[in-house]
C-alpha positions as CSV (number, residue, x, y, z in Angstrom):
1,M,99.0,154.3,114.4
2,D,101.4,154.4,117.3
3,P,99.9,155.5,120.6
4,R,101.3,158.5,122.4
5,L,101.0,159.5,126.0
6,L,99.5,163.0,126.2
7,L,101.0,165.1,129.0
8,S,98.9,167.7,130.5
9,S,98.5,169.5,133.8
10,Q,95.8,169.4,136.5
11,I,95.5,172.8,138.3
12,T,93.1,171.6,140.9
13,A,95.2,168.6,141.9
14,P,96.9,168.6,145.3
15,P,100.7,169.0,145.2
16,S,102.5,165.7,144.9
17,P,105.8,164.5,143.4
18,F,105.7,163.9,139.7
19,P,102.1,164.7,138.9
20,F,101.1,163.9,135.3
21,L,98.0,163.3,133.4
22,L,97.5,160.6,130.7
23,S,94.6,160.6,128.3
24,S,92.8,158.0,126.1
25,S,90.0,158.2,123.6
26,S,88.0,155.7,125.6
27,S,88.9,156.4,129.2
28,T,88.8,159.1,131.8
29,R,91.6,161.4,132.8
30,I,93.5,160.5,135.9
31,L,96.2,162.0,138.0
32,V,99.2,159.9,138.8
33,S,101.9,160.4,141.4
34,F,104.6,158.2,142.8
35,P,106.3,158.0,146.2
36,P,110.2,158.0,146.5
37,R,112.2,155.1,145.3
38,S,112.8,152.1,147.6
39,A,113.8,148.4,147.5
40,F,111.9,145.8,145.5
41,F,110.9,143.3,148.1
42,G,107.9,143.8,150.3
43,S,107.3,142.3,153.7
44,I,105.4,139.1,154.1
45,L,105.7,138.7,157.9
46,V,103.2,136.2,159.0
47,E,102.3,135.0,162.5
48,G,99.7,132.3,162.0
49,L,96.7,132.2,159.8
50,G,95.4,135.7,159.0
51,R,97.8,137.5,161.4
52,R,100.3,139.8,159.8
53,V,102.6,142.5,160.8
54,K,101.6,145.7,159.0
55,E,104.1,148.1,157.5
56,T,104.0,151.8,157.9
57,P,101.6,153.0,155.2
58,L,103.1,154.9,152.4
59,R,101.9,158.4,151.4
60,S,100.2,158.3,148.1
61,T,97.8,160.2,146.0
62,T,94.9,159.0,143.9
63,V,95.8,157.0,140.7
64,T,93.4,157.2,137.9
65,A,95.7,157.5,134.8
66,A,95.1,155.8,131.6
67,V,97.3,154.8,128.7
68,K,96.1,154.4,125.2
69,R,96.2,150.7,124.3
70,R,98.4,149.7,121.5
71,K,97.7,146.8,119.2
72,E,100.4,144.1,119.2
73,V,100.0,141.4,116.5
74,P,101.9,138.6,118.3
75,F,99.6,138.5,121.2
76,D,96.4,139.0,119.1
77,S,97.5,136.1,116.9
78,V,97.4,133.8,120.0
79,I,93.6,134.6,120.3
80,E,93.0,134.1,116.6
81,R,94.7,130.8,116.3
82,D,92.8,129.4,119.3
83,K,89.3,130.2,118.0
84,K,88.8,126.9,116.3
85,L,90.4,125.0,119.1
86,K,88.1,126.7,121.6
87,L,85.0,125.4,119.6
88,V,86.5,121.9,119.3
89,L,87.1,121.8,123.1
90,K,83.5,122.8,123.8
91,I,82.2,120.0,121.5
92,R,84.6,117.5,123.1
93,N,83.5,118.5,126.6
94,I,79.9,117.7,125.7
95,L,80.9,114.5,123.9
96,V,83.0,113.0,126.7
97,K,80.1,113.2,129.1
98,Q,78.1,110.7,127.0
99,P,78.2,106.9,127.5
100,D,81.1,105.4,125.6
101,R,81.9,109.0,124.4
102,I,79.7,108.7,121.4
103,M,76.7,111.0,120.5
104,S,74.1,111.5,117.9
105,L,74.1,114.7,115.9
106,R,70.5,115.2,116.9
107,E,71.4,115.3,120.5
108,L,74.3,117.7,119.8
109,G,71.7,120.1,118.4
110,R,70.4,120.7,121.9
111,F,73.7,122.3,122.9
112,R,73.6,124.8,120.1
113,R,73.4,127.8,122.5
114,D,76.2,126.4,124.7
115,L,78.4,126.2,121.7
116,G,77.7,129.8,120.8
117,L,76.0,128.9,117.5
118,T,73.1,131.1,116.6
119,R,72.5,130.2,113.0
120,K,70.5,127.2,112.0
121,R,73.1,125.2,110.2
122,R,73.8,121.5,110.0
123,F,76.3,120.0,112.5
124,I,77.6,117.5,110.0
125,G,79.3,120.3,108.1
126,L,80.8,121.6,111.3
127,L,82.2,118.2,112.4
128,R,83.6,117.5,109.0
129,R,85.7,120.7,109.2
130,F,87.8,118.8,111.8
131,P,88.3,115.3,110.3
132,A,91.3,114.5,112.5
133,V,89.3,115.2,115.7
134,F,85.8,113.8,115.0
135,E,84.7,110.9,113.0
136,I,81.1,110.4,111.9
137,V,79.5,107.0,112.2
138,E,76.5,106.2,110.0
139,E,73.8,104.0,111.6
140,G,71.0,103.7,109.1
141,V,69.8,106.3,106.6
142,Y,68.7,108.9,109.1
143,S,70.9,108.2,112.1
144,L,74.3,109.8,112.3
145,R,76.6,109.7,115.4
146,F,80.0,111.0,116.0
147,R,83.0,110.3,118.3
148,L,86.6,111.2,118.7
149,T,89.2,109.8,116.3
150,P,91.7,107.3,117.8
151,E,94.4,110.0,118.0
152,A,92.1,112.6,119.6
153,E,90.9,109.9,122.0
154,R,94.5,109.2,123.0
155,I,95.2,112.9,123.7
156,Y,92.1,113.1,125.8
157,L,93.0,110.1,128.0
158,E,96.5,111.5,128.3
159,E,95.1,114.7,129.6
160,L,93.1,112.9,132.3
161,R,96.3,111.1,133.4
162,S,98.2,114.3,133.5
163,R,95.6,116.0,135.6
164,E,95.8,113.2,138.1
165,E,99.5,113.4,138.3
166,M,99.4,117.2,138.7
167,E,96.8,117.2,141.4
168,Q,99.2,118.3,144.1
169,L,100.2,121.3,141.9
170,L,96.5,122.2,141.5
171,V,96.1,122.1,145.3
172,V,99.0,124.5,145.6
173,K,97.3,126.9,143.1
174,L,94.1,126.9,145.1
175,R,95.9,127.5,148.3
176,K,97.8,130.4,146.9
177,L,94.6,131.9,145.4
178,L,92.9,131.7,148.8
179,M,96.0,133.1,150.6
180,M,95.9,136.2,148.4
181,S,92.2,136.9,149.1
182,L,91.0,139.3,151.8
183,D,89.1,136.9,154.0
184,R,90.9,133.7,152.9
185,R,87.6,132.6,151.4
186,I,86.3,132.6,147.8
187,L,83.0,131.4,146.4
188,L,83.3,128.2,144.4
189,E,81.3,129.8,141.5
190,K,84.0,132.4,141.2
191,I,86.8,129.9,141.2
192,A,85.0,128.1,138.4
193,H,85.7,131.1,136.2
194,L,89.4,130.3,136.4
195,Q,88.8,126.5,136.2
196,H,90.2,126.0,132.7
197,D,92.9,128.6,133.0
198,L,94.3,127.0,136.2
199,G,94.0,123.5,134.7
200,L,91.4,122.3,137.3
201,P,89.2,119.3,136.3
202,A,85.5,119.8,135.6
203,E,84.5,118.1,138.8
204,F,87.0,120.0,141.1
205,R,84.2,120.9,143.5
206,A,83.5,117.3,144.4
207,T,87.1,116.0,144.1
208,I,90.0,118.4,145.0
209,C,88.0,120.7,147.2
210,Q,86.8,117.7,149.4
211,R,90.0,115.7,149.6
212,Y,92.3,118.1,151.4
213,P,90.6,119.4,154.6
214,Q,94.1,120.0,156.0
215,Y,94.4,122.9,153.5
216,F,90.9,124.1,152.8
217,R,87.3,123.2,153.2
218,V,83.9,124.0,151.6
219,V,81.7,126.2,153.8
220,P,78.2,127.4,153.2
221,T,77.5,131.1,152.9
222,D,74.4,133.2,152.2
223,R,75.7,133.6,148.6
224,G,76.5,129.9,148.0
225,P,79.3,127.4,148.9
226,A,82.7,128.9,149.3
227,L,86.2,127.4,149.6
228,E,87.9,128.6,152.8
229,L,91.6,128.3,153.8
230,T,92.3,126.2,156.9
231,H,96.1,126.3,157.0
232,W,98.5,129.2,156.2
233,D,101.8,128.1,154.8
234,P,104.5,130.9,154.9
235,E,106.6,129.0,152.3
236,L,103.8,129.5,149.8
237,A,103.5,133.2,150.5
238,V,106.3,134.0,148.0
239,S,105.2,135.4,144.7
240,A,106.6,134.5,141.2
241,A,107.7,138.1,140.9
242,E,109.8,137.9,144.0
243,I,111.4,134.7,142.9
244,A,112.2,136.0,139.4
245,E,113.6,139.3,140.9
246,E,115.9,137.4,143.2
247,E,117.1,135.2,140.4
248,N,117.8,138.2,138.2
249,R,119.7,139.9,140.9
250,I,121.9,136.9,141.5
251,R,122.5,136.4,137.7
252,E,123.3,140.1,137.2
253,A,125.7,140.0,140.1
254,E,127.5,137.0,138.7
255,E,127.7,138.5,135.2
256,R,128.9,141.9,136.3
257,N,130.8,140.9,139.3
258,L,128.7,143.1,141.6
259,I,127.8,142.7,145.2
260,I,124.4,141.1,145.5
261,D,123.1,143.6,148.1
262,R,124.0,146.6,145.9
263,A,120.8,148.1,144.5
264,P,120.8,148.8,140.7
265,R,121.0,152.5,139.8
266,F,118.1,152.3,137.4
267,R,115.5,149.7,136.6
268,R,114.9,149.2,133.0
269,V,111.2,149.4,132.0
270,N,110.5,147.0,129.2
271,L,107.9,148.5,126.8
272,P,106.6,147.2,123.5
273,R,108.2,148.4,120.3
274,G,106.8,151.5,118.8
275,L,105.6,153.0,122.1
276,N,107.6,156.2,122.0
277,L,107.8,158.0,125.3
278,S,109.6,161.1,126.4
279,K,112.3,160.9,129.1
280,G,109.9,162.4,131.6
281,E,107.2,159.9,130.9
282,M,109.7,157.0,131.1
283,R,110.9,158.4,134.4
284,R,107.4,158.4,135.8
285,L,106.8,154.8,134.7
286,S,110.2,153.9,136.2
287,Q,109.2,155.6,139.5
288,F,106.1,153.4,139.7
289,K,108.3,150.4,139.2
290,E,110.6,151.6,141.9
291,M,107.9,151.8,144.5
292,P,108.2,149.3,147.3
293,Y,107.0,145.9,146.2
294,I,103.8,144.9,148.0
295,S,103.5,141.1,148.2
296,P,100.1,139.8,147.0
297,Y,100.1,137.7,150.1
298,S,100.4,140.6,152.5
299,D,97.6,142.2,154.4
300,F,96.0,144.8,152.2
301,S,92.9,145.6,154.4
302,G,94.5,149.0,155.4
303,L,95.3,150.1,151.8
304,R,93.0,153.0,150.6
305,P,91.3,152.3,147.3
306,G,92.3,154.5,144.4
307,T,95.9,155.1,145.6
308,S,99.1,154.3,143.9
309,V,100.0,151.9,146.8
310,K,96.7,150.0,146.3
311,E,97.4,149.8,142.6
312,K,100.9,148.5,143.2
313,H,99.3,145.7,145.3
314,A,96.6,145.0,142.7
315,C,99.2,144.7,139.9
316,G,101.0,142.2,142.1
317,V,97.9,140.2,142.6
318,V,97.1,140.1,138.9
319,H,100.7,139.2,138.1
320,E,100.5,136.3,140.5
321,I,97.2,135.0,139.3
322,L,98.4,135.0,135.7
323,S,101.6,133.2,136.8
324,L,99.3,130.4,138.2
325,T,97.5,129.9,134.9
326,L,98.6,127.4,132.4
327,E,99.0,129.8,129.5
328,K,99.8,133.0,131.6
329,R,96.7,134.7,130.3
330,T,93.0,134.9,131.1
331,L,89.9,136.9,130.3
332,V,89.6,140.3,131.9
333,D,86.0,139.4,132.8
334,H,87.3,136.5,134.9
335,L,89.4,138.9,137.0
336,T,86.5,141.3,137.5
337,H,84.6,138.5,139.4
338,F,87.2,138.8,142.1
339,R,86.8,142.6,142.9
340,E,85.4,141.8,146.3
341,E,88.1,139.3,147.3
342,F,91.1,141.4,146.1
343,R,89.4,144.8,146.2
344,F,90.1,145.5,142.6
345,S,89.0,148.9,141.3
346,Q,86.0,149.3,139.0
347,Q,88.4,150.3,136.3
348,L,90.4,147.1,136.3
349,R,90.8,147.0,132.6
350,G,92.2,150.5,132.6
351,M,94.6,149.6,135.3
352,L,96.0,146.7,133.2
353,I,96.4,149.0,130.2
354,R,98.2,151.5,132.3
355,H,101.1,149.1,132.8
356,P,102.2,147.9,129.3
357,D,105.5,146.8,130.8
358,M,103.7,144.0,132.7
359,F,100.4,143.2,130.9
360,Y,98.9,143.3,127.4
361,V,95.2,143.6,126.9
362,S,93.9,142.0,123.6
363,L,90.6,143.0,122.2
364,K,90.5,140.0,119.9
365,G,87.7,137.5,120.4
366,D,84.3,137.8,122.0
367,R,85.9,139.2,125.3
368,D,89.1,141.0,126.2
369,S,92.1,138.9,127.3
370,V,95.0,139.9,129.4
371,F,98.5,138.4,128.9
372,L,101.5,138.3,131.3
373,R,104.0,140.0,129.0
374,E,107.2,138.5,130.5
375,A,105.9,134.9,130.0
376,Y,105.9,135.3,126.2
377,R,108.5,135.6,123.5
378,G,106.6,136.9,120.5
379,S,103.5,134.7,120.2
380,Q,105.0,131.7,122.0
381,L,105.1,130.8,125.7
382,I,108.6,130.6,127.0
383,E,107.8,127.7,129.4
384,K,105.3,125.0,128.7
385,D,104.1,122.2,130.9
386,R,102.8,118.8,129.9
387,M,99.2,120.0,129.7
388,L,100.1,122.7,127.2
389,L,102.1,120.3,125.1
390,L,99.0,118.1,124.9
391,K,96.9,121.1,123.9
392,E,99.4,121.8,121.1
393,K,99.0,118.3,119.9
394,L,95.2,118.7,119.8
395,R,95.6,122.1,118.0
396,S,97.7,120.4,115.3
397,L,94.8,117.9,114.8
398,V,92.3,120.8,114.6
399,M,94.3,122.5,111.9
400,V,94.3,119.3,109.6
401,P,92.4,120.4,106.5
402,R,89.2,118.6,105.4
403,F,90.7,118.2,102.0
404,P,94.5,117.5,102.3
405,G,95.1,118.9,98.8
406,G,93.9,122.3,99.9
407,G,92.1,123.1,96.7
408,A,88.7,122.6,98.2
409,Q,89.2,124.5,101.3
410,K,87.1,127.6,101.8
411,S,88.7,131.0,101.6
412,D,88.4,133.5,104.4
413,E,85.9,135.5,102.3
414,T,83.7,132.5,102.0
415,E,83.9,131.8,105.7
416,K,82.9,135.3,106.5
417,A,80.0,135.1,104.1
418,D,78.5,132.0,105.7
419,G,79.3,133.0,109.3
420,T,82.1,130.5,110.0
421,S,85.0,132.9,110.3
422,G,86.8,132.5,113.6
423,G,85.8,128.9,114.1
424,G,83.1,129.6,116.6
425,S,80.6,132.1,115.3
426,G,78.8,129.8,112.8
427,V,78.8,126.5,111.1
428,E,80.0,125.6,107.6
429,V,77.3,125.2,105.0
430,S,77.3,121.5,104.0
431,R,78.8,121.0,100.6
432,V,76.5,119.5,98.0
433,L,78.5,117.1,95.8
434,P,77.2,115.0,92.9
435,V,77.1,111.4,94.0
436,L,75.8,108.7,91.7
437,I,73.4,106.5,93.8
438,G,72.4,104.1,91.1
439,S,69.4,106.1,89.8
440,P,69.1,107.0,86.1
441,N,68.2,110.5,87.2
442,H,71.7,111.0,88.7
443,R,70.2,112.6,91.8
444,F,72.4,114.5,94.3
445,R,72.8,113.6,97.9
446,E,73.9,116.2,100.5
447,L,77.1,115.2,102.3
């Protein structure tokens, strides 16, 4: 069912330009208003570390609007197709920490909770679901061990080399993350939530965080060790949105033979198909887009929480964080850990849903995910780096069927019945096949 924005009035609200009320079945009613139109770029004047020139604060009223979330299959399919890969990566992360990257199935049983497996099922059936990734080695009658296949091993070693070559890029990502924070300091345990999304190695606390004291340092706090910025670089204080906007302006000027400094008459708001809005509602969304851009690297200590100006800044911060991630997406829960550092509101998820032209929130999986809409074309990323190409190679191995003919593969209904649907919620029940073992009784052995 297509979502619709419900327009209603708020009698008790203070007078403000373009007041309107949006409603949702699962969220509160909120009043939205927007200041007059202005240029895109914000100011990022910096005079040394932590010293900024503040702009004149904009007049704004409280923003608490909500838009009904609309399901979009292309984005949801990204979550669905990665469920099996997510489980395989968890098993691989446990395996590579073992000597010679080989492990017994009995030892793997100790990590059942870490893998998210609650049912008492045999791991041999789980590993045999991914024959191109794991191979089982028999050592005696009651001893089974497993390791990566040669192709999966090659991909893993290639990932390690790629991370070493990309270390300088990872350093830049950490510096930009710290530069956006309020106190230029973030707890290491919070950065760990974005570890995989940013492409950081598992041991980043002891490696990257210690090797570059000219950029940041680890400092003790009463809440644990934190990473603190030691050098402000104004060249890094330019967001991906600013770069993209400038490139678009130049390209449009070349295509239409316009003067670059001439502001466009109307900024097009890109919305998902099927989201039918009235002209007035489109105008209000456009007005929010036309608000002065607030750089995520600017000083936001003076912005009042709950205002449209603060929401403009928060959207810019989320946009920049997603731009730093490998797949231009992350879990909404990961962003909520940074409420203190970026002064996100308690209704962060509602804020993301309010801006369908920038973000998409997927409810698929165990936890909600947020996508950077402009980075995707359908269900595919527009730009992919080397790490993502390696991940796609591993995904292709994960999808190799246990039985190449396909006739013996389990149907979706069977997977749901035994708790293996989604690739991470359970383990396949081991198949019992008749195997002649030399006994006249033709006994069966469980494979």
